[in-house]
C-alpha positions as CSV (number, residue, x, y, z in Angstrom):
1,M,159.8,-2.4,69.3
2,L,157.4,-0.8,71.8
3,W,160.1,1.4,72.9
4,T,160.6,2.6,69.4
5,Y,157.0,3.5,69.0
6,L,157.0,5.4,72.2
7,V,160.0,7.4,71.3
8,T,158.6,8.2,67.8
9,G,155.3,9.3,69.3
10,A,157.0,11.5,71.8
11,I,159.1,13.1,69.1
12,A,156.0,13.7,66.9
13,L,154.2,15.3,69.9
14,V,157.1,17.6,70.6
15,V,157.2,18.6,67.0
16,L,153.5,19.3,67.0
17,L,153.8,21.4,70.2
18,I,156.6,23.4,68.6
19,L,154.7,24.0,65.5
20,F,151.6,25.1,67.5
21,R,153.7,27.4,69.6
22,M,155.1,29.0,66.4
23,V,151.6,29.4,64.9
24,W,149.4,30.4,67.8
25,R,149.4,34.1,69.0
26,V,147.5,35.4,72.0
27,A,146.4,39.1,72.5
28,E,147.2,40.6,75.9
29,P,144.4,42.6,77.7
30,N,146.1,45.9,76.9
31,E,146.8,45.2,73.2
32,A,145.2,44.3,69.9
33,L,146.7,41.9,67.3
34,I,146.7,43.3,63.8
35,I,147.1,40.3,61.4
36,S,147.6,40.9,57.7
37,G,148.4,38.5,54.9
38,L,146.8,35.4,53.3
39,G,143.2,35.0,54.4
40,A,143.4,37.8,57.1
41,H,140.2,39.7,56.6
42,S,137.8,41.2,59.2
43,S,134.2,40.0,59.4
44,Q,131.2,42.2,58.9
45,E,130.2,41.5,62.5
46,Q,133.2,43.4,63.8
47,I,133.0,46.6,61.7
48,N,130.9,48.0,58.9
49,E,133.5,47.7,56.3
50,T,135.8,45.0,55.0
51,L,139.4,45.6,56.0
52,G,142.6,44.2,54.6
53,F,143.6,42.9,58.0
54,K,142.2,41.1,61.0
55,I,141.8,42.4,64.5
56,V,142.1,40.1,67.5
57,V,141.4,41.4,71.0
58,G,141.5,39.4,74.2
59,R,141.9,36.0,72.7
60,G,144.3,33.8,70.7
61,T,144.5,33.0,67.0
62,A,146.6,31.0,64.6
63,V,149.1,32.9,62.4
64,L,150.6,31.1,59.4
65,P,154.3,31.9,59.4
66,G,155.5,33.1,56.0
67,F,151.9,33.7,54.9
68,Q,150.6,36.1,57.5
69,T,152.2,38.9,59.6
70,V,151.1,39.9,63.1
71,R,151.6,43.2,64.8
72,R,150.7,44.4,68.3
73,L,148.9,47.7,68.9
74,P,149.0,49.0,72.5
75,L,145.6,49.9,74.0
76,D,146.8,51.3,77.3
77,I,146.6,55.0,78.3
78,R,149.2,57.5,77.4
79,A,149.8,61.1,78.7
80,T,151.4,64.0,77.0
81,P,152.2,67.5,78.3
82,L,150.7,70.6,76.6
83,T,152.5,73.9,76.4
84,V,150.6,76.3,74.2
85,T,151.0,80.1,73.5
86,C,147.7,81.7,72.5
87,V,145.7,84.9,72.7
88,S,142.5,85.5,74.6
89,S,139.4,87.2,73.3
90,Q,140.8,90.4,74.9
91,G,144.0,90.2,73.0
92,I,146.1,89.2,75.9
93,P,149.0,86.8,75.2
94,L,148.7,83.7,77.4
95,H,150.9,80.7,78.1
96,I,148.8,77.7,79.0
97,K,150.3,74.5,80.4
98,G,148.3,71.3,80.8
99,V,148.4,67.6,80.4
100,T,146.1,65.2,78.5
101,A,145.6,61.5,78.9
102,Y,144.4,59.5,75.8
103,K,144.2,56.0,74.5
104,V,143.0,53.9,71.6
105,G,139.3,53.3,71.7
106,D,138.0,49.9,72.7
107,D,135.7,49.3,69.7
108,Y,137.0,47.6,66.5
109,G,136.4,50.8,64.4
110,S,138.7,52.9,66.7
111,I,141.3,50.1,66.7
112,A,141.2,49.9,62.9
113,N,141.6,53.8,62.6
114,A,144.5,53.8,65.1
115,A,146.2,50.9,63.4
116,R,146.0,52.6,60.0
117,R,147.6,55.9,61.4
118,F,149.9,55.0,64.2
119,L,150.9,51.3,63.7
120,E,154.7,51.1,63.5
121,Q,155.1,54.7,64.7
122,S,157.1,55.6,67.7
123,D,155.6,57.1,70.9
124,E,157.3,60.4,70.2
125,Q,155.6,60.7,66.8
126,V,152.2,59.9,68.3
127,M,152.7,62.4,71.1
128,S,153.8,65.1,68.7
129,T,150.7,64.6,66.6
130,I,148.4,64.7,69.6
131,H,150.2,67.8,70.9
132,E,149.7,69.7,67.7
133,L,146.1,68.6,67.5
134,F,145.4,69.8,71.0
135,A,147.3,73.0,70.6
136,G,145.2,74.0,67.5
137,H,141.9,73.4,69.3
138,L,143.1,75.0,72.5
139,R,144.1,78.2,70.6
140,A,140.6,78.3,69.0
141,I,138.8,77.9,72.3
142,V,141.0,80.4,74.2
143,G,140.6,83.0,71.4
144,S,136.8,83.1,72.1
145,T,137.2,83.2,75.9
146,T,138.2,86.0,78.4
147,V,141.0,85.6,80.9
148,E,138.5,85.9,83.8
149,E,136.3,83.1,82.4
150,M,139.3,80.8,82.0
151,L,140.6,81.6,85.5
152,H,137.2,81.2,87.3
153,D,135.7,78.3,85.3
154,R,138.4,76.0,84.0
155,E,136.0,73.1,83.9
156,T,134.0,74.8,81.2
157,L,137.3,75.5,79.3
158,T,138.3,71.8,79.4
159,T,134.8,70.7,78.4
160,N,134.8,73.0,75.4
161,I,138.3,71.7,74.3
162,R,137.2,68.1,74.6
163,G,134.0,68.7,72.7
164,S,136.0,70.5,69.9
165,L,138.5,67.6,69.8
166,A,135.9,64.8,69.7
167,G,135.6,64.6,65.9
168,D,139.3,64.6,65.2
169,M,140.1,62.2,67.9
170,E,137.4,59.8,66.6
171,K,139.0,59.9,63.2
172,L,142.4,58.9,64.8
173,G,140.7,56.2,66.8
174,L,141.6,57.8,70.0
175,V,139.6,58.9,73.1
176,V,140.6,61.5,75.7
177,D,140.4,60.1,79.2
178,S,141.5,63.3,80.9
179,L,142.4,66.9,80.1
180,Q,143.7,69.2,82.8
181,I,144.8,72.9,82.5
182,Q,147.6,73.2,85.0
183,E,148.7,76.8,84.6
184,I,147.6,80.0,82.8
185,D,150.2,82.8,82.7
186,D,150.9,86.0,80.9
187,E,153.9,88.2,80.3
188,S,151.9,91.5,80.6
189,G,151.0,91.0,84.2
190,Y,147.3,91.0,83.6
191,I,146.5,88.0,85.7
192,K,148.8,89.3,88.4
193,N,147.0,92.6,88.5
194,L,143.7,90.8,88.6
195,G,144.8,89.2,91.8
196,R,146.2,92.3,93.5
197,P,142.8,93.6,94.9
198,Q,142.1,90.2,96.4
199,A,145.7,89.9,97.5
200,A,145.5,93.4,99.1
201,A,142.2,92.3,100.9
202,V,143.8,89.1,102.0
203,E,146.9,91.0,103.2
204,A,144.7,93.5,105.1
205,A,142.8,90.6,106.6
206,A,146.0,89.0,107.5
207,R,147.3,92.2,109.1
208,I,144.1,92.6,111.0
209,A,144.2,89.0,112.2
210,W,147.9,89.5,113.2
211,A,147.0,92.6,115.1
212,E,144.1,90.8,116.9
213,R,146.3,87.9,117.7
214,D,149.0,90.2,119.0
215,R,146.4,92.0,121.1
216,E,145.1,88.7,122.5
217,A,148.6,87.6,123.2
218,T,149.3,90.9,125.0
219,E,146.1,90.6,127.0
220,R,147.0,87.0,127.9
221,E,150.5,88.1,128.9
222,Q,149.0,90.8,131.1
223,V,146.6,88.3,132.7
224,A,149.5,85.9,133.1
225,G,151.6,88.6,134.7
226,A,148.8,89.6,137.0
227,A,148.3,85.9,138.0
228,K,152.0,85.6,138.6
229,A,152.0,88.8,140.7
230,A,149.0,87.4,142.6
231,A,150.8,84.1,143.1
232,V,153.9,85.9,144.4
233,R,151.7,88.0,146.8
234,Q,150.0,84.9,148.0
235,S,153.3,83.2,148.5
236,S,154.7,86.2,150.4
237,I,151.6,86.2,152.6
238,A,151.8,82.5,153.2
239,Q,155.6,82.9,154.0
240,A,154.8,85.7,156.4
241,G,152.1,83.6,158.1
242,Y,154.5,80.7,158.4
243,Q,157.2,83.1,159.8
244,A,154.6,84.5,162.3
245,E,153.8,80.9,163.4
246,V,157.5,80.1,163.8
247,D,158.0,83.3,165.8
248,Q,155.0,82.5,168.0
249,A,156.3,79.0,168.6
250,N,159.7,80.4,169.5
251,S,158.1,82.9,171.8
252,K,156.0,80.2,173.4
253,A,159.1,78.1,173.9
254,S,161.0,80.9,175.4
255,Q,158.1,81.7,177.8
256,S,157.3,78.1,178.6
257,G,158.9,78.3,182.1
258,P,157.2,81.5,183.3
259,L,154.0,80.4,181.7
260,A,154.1,77.0,183.5
261,E,154.6,78.9,186.8
262,A,151.8,81.3,186.1
263,L,149.5,78.3,185.1
264,A,150.4,76.6,188.4
265,R,149.6,79.7,190.4
266,Q,146.3,80.1,188.4
267,Q,145.3,76.6,189.3
268,V,146.0,77.4,193.0
269,V,143.8,80.5,192.7
270,V,141.1,78.5,191.0
271,A,141.2,75.9,193.7
272,E,141.0,78.5,196.4
273,T,138.1,80.2,194.6
274,E,136.3,76.9,194.4
275,T,136.9,76.4,198.2
276,A,135.5,79.8,198.9
277,K,132.4,79.1,196.7
278,L,131.8,75.9,198.6
279,N,132.1,77.7,202.0
280,A,129.7,80.4,200.8
281,A,127.3,77.7,199.5
282,L,127.5,76.0,202.9
283,A,126.8,79.2,204.8
284,E,123.9,79.9,202.4
285,K,122.4,76.5,203.1
286,Q,122.7,77.0,206.8
287,L,121.0,80.4,206.6
288,E,118.3,79.0,204.4
289,S,117.6,76.1,206.9
290,S,117.7,78.3,210.0
291,V,116.2,81.6,208.9
292,L,114.8,81.6,205.4
293,K,112.7,78.5,205.5
294,P,110.8,79.5,208.8
295,A,110.4,83.0,207.4
296,D,109.1,81.6,204.1
297,A,106.6,79.4,206.0
298,E,105.3,82.3,208.0
299,A,105.1,84.5,204.9
300,Y,103.3,81.7,203.1
301,K,100.8,81.4,206.0
302,Q,100.1,85.1,206.0
303,R,99.7,85.1,202.2
304,T,97.3,82.2,202.4
305,L,95.2,84.0,205.1
306,A,95.2,87.2,203.1
307,N,94.2,85.4,199.9
308,A,91.3,83.6,201.7
309,A,90.0,87.0,203.2
310,R,90.4,88.6,199.8
311,D,88.5,85.8,198.1
312,A,85.7,86.0,200.7
313,Q,85.3,89.7,200.1
314,I,85.3,89.2,196.4
315,A,82.7,86.5,196.6
316,S,80.5,88.8,198.9
317,A,80.9,91.7,196.5
318,E,80.0,89.5,193.6
319,A,76.9,88.2,195.4
320,N,75.8,91.8,196.2
321,A,76.4,92.9,192.7
322,R,74.4,89.9,191.4
323,E,71.6,90.8,193.8
324,V,71.6,94.4,192.6
325,T,71.6,93.3,189.1
326,L,68.7,90.9,189.5
327,R,66.7,93.5,191.4
328,G,67.4,96.1,188.7
329,E,66.3,93.5,186.1
330,A,63.1,92.9,188.0
331,Q,62.3,96.6,188.4
332,A,63.0,97.1,184.7
333,K,60.7,94.2,183.9
334,A,58.0,95.6,186.1
335,T,58.4,99.1,184.6
336,E,58.2,97.6,181.2
337,L,55.0,95.7,182.1
338,N,53.5,98.8,183.7
339,G,54.3,100.9,180.7
340,K,52.7,98.3,178.5
341,A,49.6,98.2,180.7
342,E,49.3,102.0,180.7
343,A,49.8,102.1,177.0
344,L,47.0,99.5,176.6
345,A,44.8,101.5,178.9
346,V,45.5,104.7,177.0
347,Q,44.8,102.8,173.8
348,A,41.6,101.4,175.2
349,K,40.5,104.9,176.4
350,A,41.3,106.4,173.1
351,M,39.4,103.7,171.3
352,A,36.4,104.2,173.7
353,E,36.5,107.9,173.2
354,A,36.8,107.4,169.4
355,A,33.9,105.0,169.6
356,G,31.8,107.6,171.7
357,I,32.7,110.4,169.3
358,K,31.7,108.1,166.4
359,A,28.4,107.2,168.1
360,R,27.6,110.9,168.9
361,A,28.5,111.8,165.3
362,E,26.2,109.1,164.0
363,A,23.5,110.2,166.5
364,L,24.0,113.8,165.6
365,A,23.6,112.9,161.9
366,T,20.3,111.2,162.6
367,N,18.7,113.2,165.6
368,T,20.4,116.5,166.2
369,D,17.7,117.9,168.5
370,A,17.9,114.9,170.8
371,V,21.7,115.0,171.1
372,V,21.6,118.8,171.8
373,A,18.9,118.4,174.3
374,Q,20.8,115.6,176.0
375,Q,23.9,117.7,176.1
376,L,22.1,120.7,177.4
377,A,20.3,118.6,180.0
378,E,23.6,117.1,181.1
379,A,25.2,120.6,181.3
380,Y,22.1,122.6,182.4
381,P,23.1,122.6,186.1
382,E,26.4,124.1,185.2
383,I,24.8,126.6,183.0
384,V,22.3,127.7,185.7
385,R,25.2,127.7,188.2
386,A,27.2,129.9,185.9
387,A,24.3,132.3,185.4
388,A,23.6,132.5,189.1
389,S,27.2,133.1,189.8
390,S,26.7,136.6,188.5
391,F,24.4,137.3,191.6
392,E,26.9,136.0,194.1
393,K,28.3,139.4,195.0
394,V,25.0,141.2,194.9
395,G,24.1,142.2,198.4
396,N,20.7,143.8,197.8
397,M,18.7,143.7,194.6
398,V,15.8,146.1,194.0
399,V,13.1,144.6,191.8
400,L,10.7,147.0,190.2
401,N,7.1,146.2,189.6
402,G,7.1,144.0,192.6
403,A,6.1,140.4,192.1
404,Q,5.6,141.1,188.4
405,G,9.2,142.2,188.1
406,I,10.5,139.0,189.9
407,E,8.4,136.9,187.6
408,D,9.8,138.7,184.5
409,T,13.3,138.2,185.7
410,L,12.8,134.4,186.2
411,V,11.1,134.2,182.8
412,K,14.0,135.9,181.1
413,T,16.4,133.7,182.9
414,I,14.6,130.6,181.6
415,T,14.2,132.3,178.2
416,M,18.0,132.6,178.1
417,G,18.2,128.8,178.7
418,G,15.9,128.3,175.7
419,S,17.9,130.7,173.6
420,G,21.0,128.7,174.6
421,F,19.3,125.6,173.3
422,A,18.5,127.3,170.0
423,L,22.0,128.7,169.8
424,A,23.5,125.2,170.4
425,K,21.3,123.7,167.7
426,Q,22.4,126.3,165.2
427,L,26.0,125.7,166.1
428,I,25.6,122.0,165.5
429,D,23.8,122.6,162.2
430,S,26.5,124.9,161.0
431,I,29.1,122.3,161.9
432,S,27.2,119.5,160.1
433,G,26.5,121.8,157.2
434,T,22.7,121.8,157.5
435,G,22.1,125.3,159.0
436,Q,23.3,128.9,159.1
437,P,25.7,130.2,161.7
438,P,24.0,131.5,164.9
439,T,23.2,135.2,165.3
440,L,23.1,136.9,168.7
441,E,20.2,139.2,169.4
442,A,20.0,141.8,172.1
443,V,17.4,141.1,174.8
444,P,15.7,144.3,176.0
445,D,16.4,145.0,179.6
446,E,13.0,145.5,180.9
447,T,13.9,144.5,184.4
448,A,15.2,146.8,186.9
449,R,18.9,147.1,187.1
450,P,20.1,145.5,190.3
451,E,21.7,147.8,192.7
452,S,23.7,147.0,195.5
453,A,22.3,147.9,198.9
454,S,24.2,150.5,200.7
């Protein structure tokens, strides 16, 4: 009984599993399930409109067999080649080749649009539609663009094409993942001619580079050749040196006998020479001990005596010179002291005379008569002696008038002394500025003229 229940339960479970397997559908990551039929409606949360089918992405759902139908819409990327013949804005026919990669959009609206247009269509039909759509927009973009712009800025060309396609692709529920322009060609050769200047420049640069490389290669070949020649020369020199060494060794080997004999004779000569040198040295020593040393001793004695005599003479001469020097210094000192003493005496005398002159001047300023009288008194003997000197050669003198004449003569002589006093006073006054210069008056000669006695 238990066994029957177990078998019945197992059969019922298997049936349920089979029914679940038949009803449950799971969407793969790269596809969307489009379910249509009884109760298959999309919710307002998925899209902004109510559809007559249900979209399931990335999960499972139950599908009632016989009441609902499920279809799979691929969401993976697809690529289609593009080959379009168009005309540029310059009127140049172009052949453009490219490739585009597209897919169904990931949002429910794009999936719904793609399901409405491409569900149950083959890949060829979809690719044909996409190709025609791209070709139309590509012709429109190329028609407003120059060939140079397309060649130099393909990124802008593809951007413009994708921007132009965006609206139509959105209506189809598709998005462009990639668009590449692979080739732009023309039958007129316009593009080829555009590239010729650059090609010529490149060719010229290539030829120049080739010539430079060829020149460098030639220079290196010449350097290598010179190095090779130098190596050959060095090798020849080394070989010649080696050959010279070999020849020298062979010559030495061939002359080894005579050379050994000559070396032996040379050693004998050297020994004899050394013996002669020793004999000469012995004779020199004997001569030195018997003759040279006594002679050197005597010569040393004589030199010593001569040096002692010379030193004594030098010392005596130095002492005399020192004495003369000291004596000269003493005399010079004495002369210097005498000169100083005489100078002091002269100075004192001059000062005394100056003081006397000053005193006389002061006395003359205060008492001129006294000073003159003193001077005349001091000089009167000389004056009388000078006056009498005029009678020294008179032998006889005749005086007239007798005693009276002699008296007159004496009086006149004395009077001349008084006149001298007056004359001196006038001189002093004229010098001091107090009187007039003296005048000489003739004294009448009343005396008898002296006559010499015959």
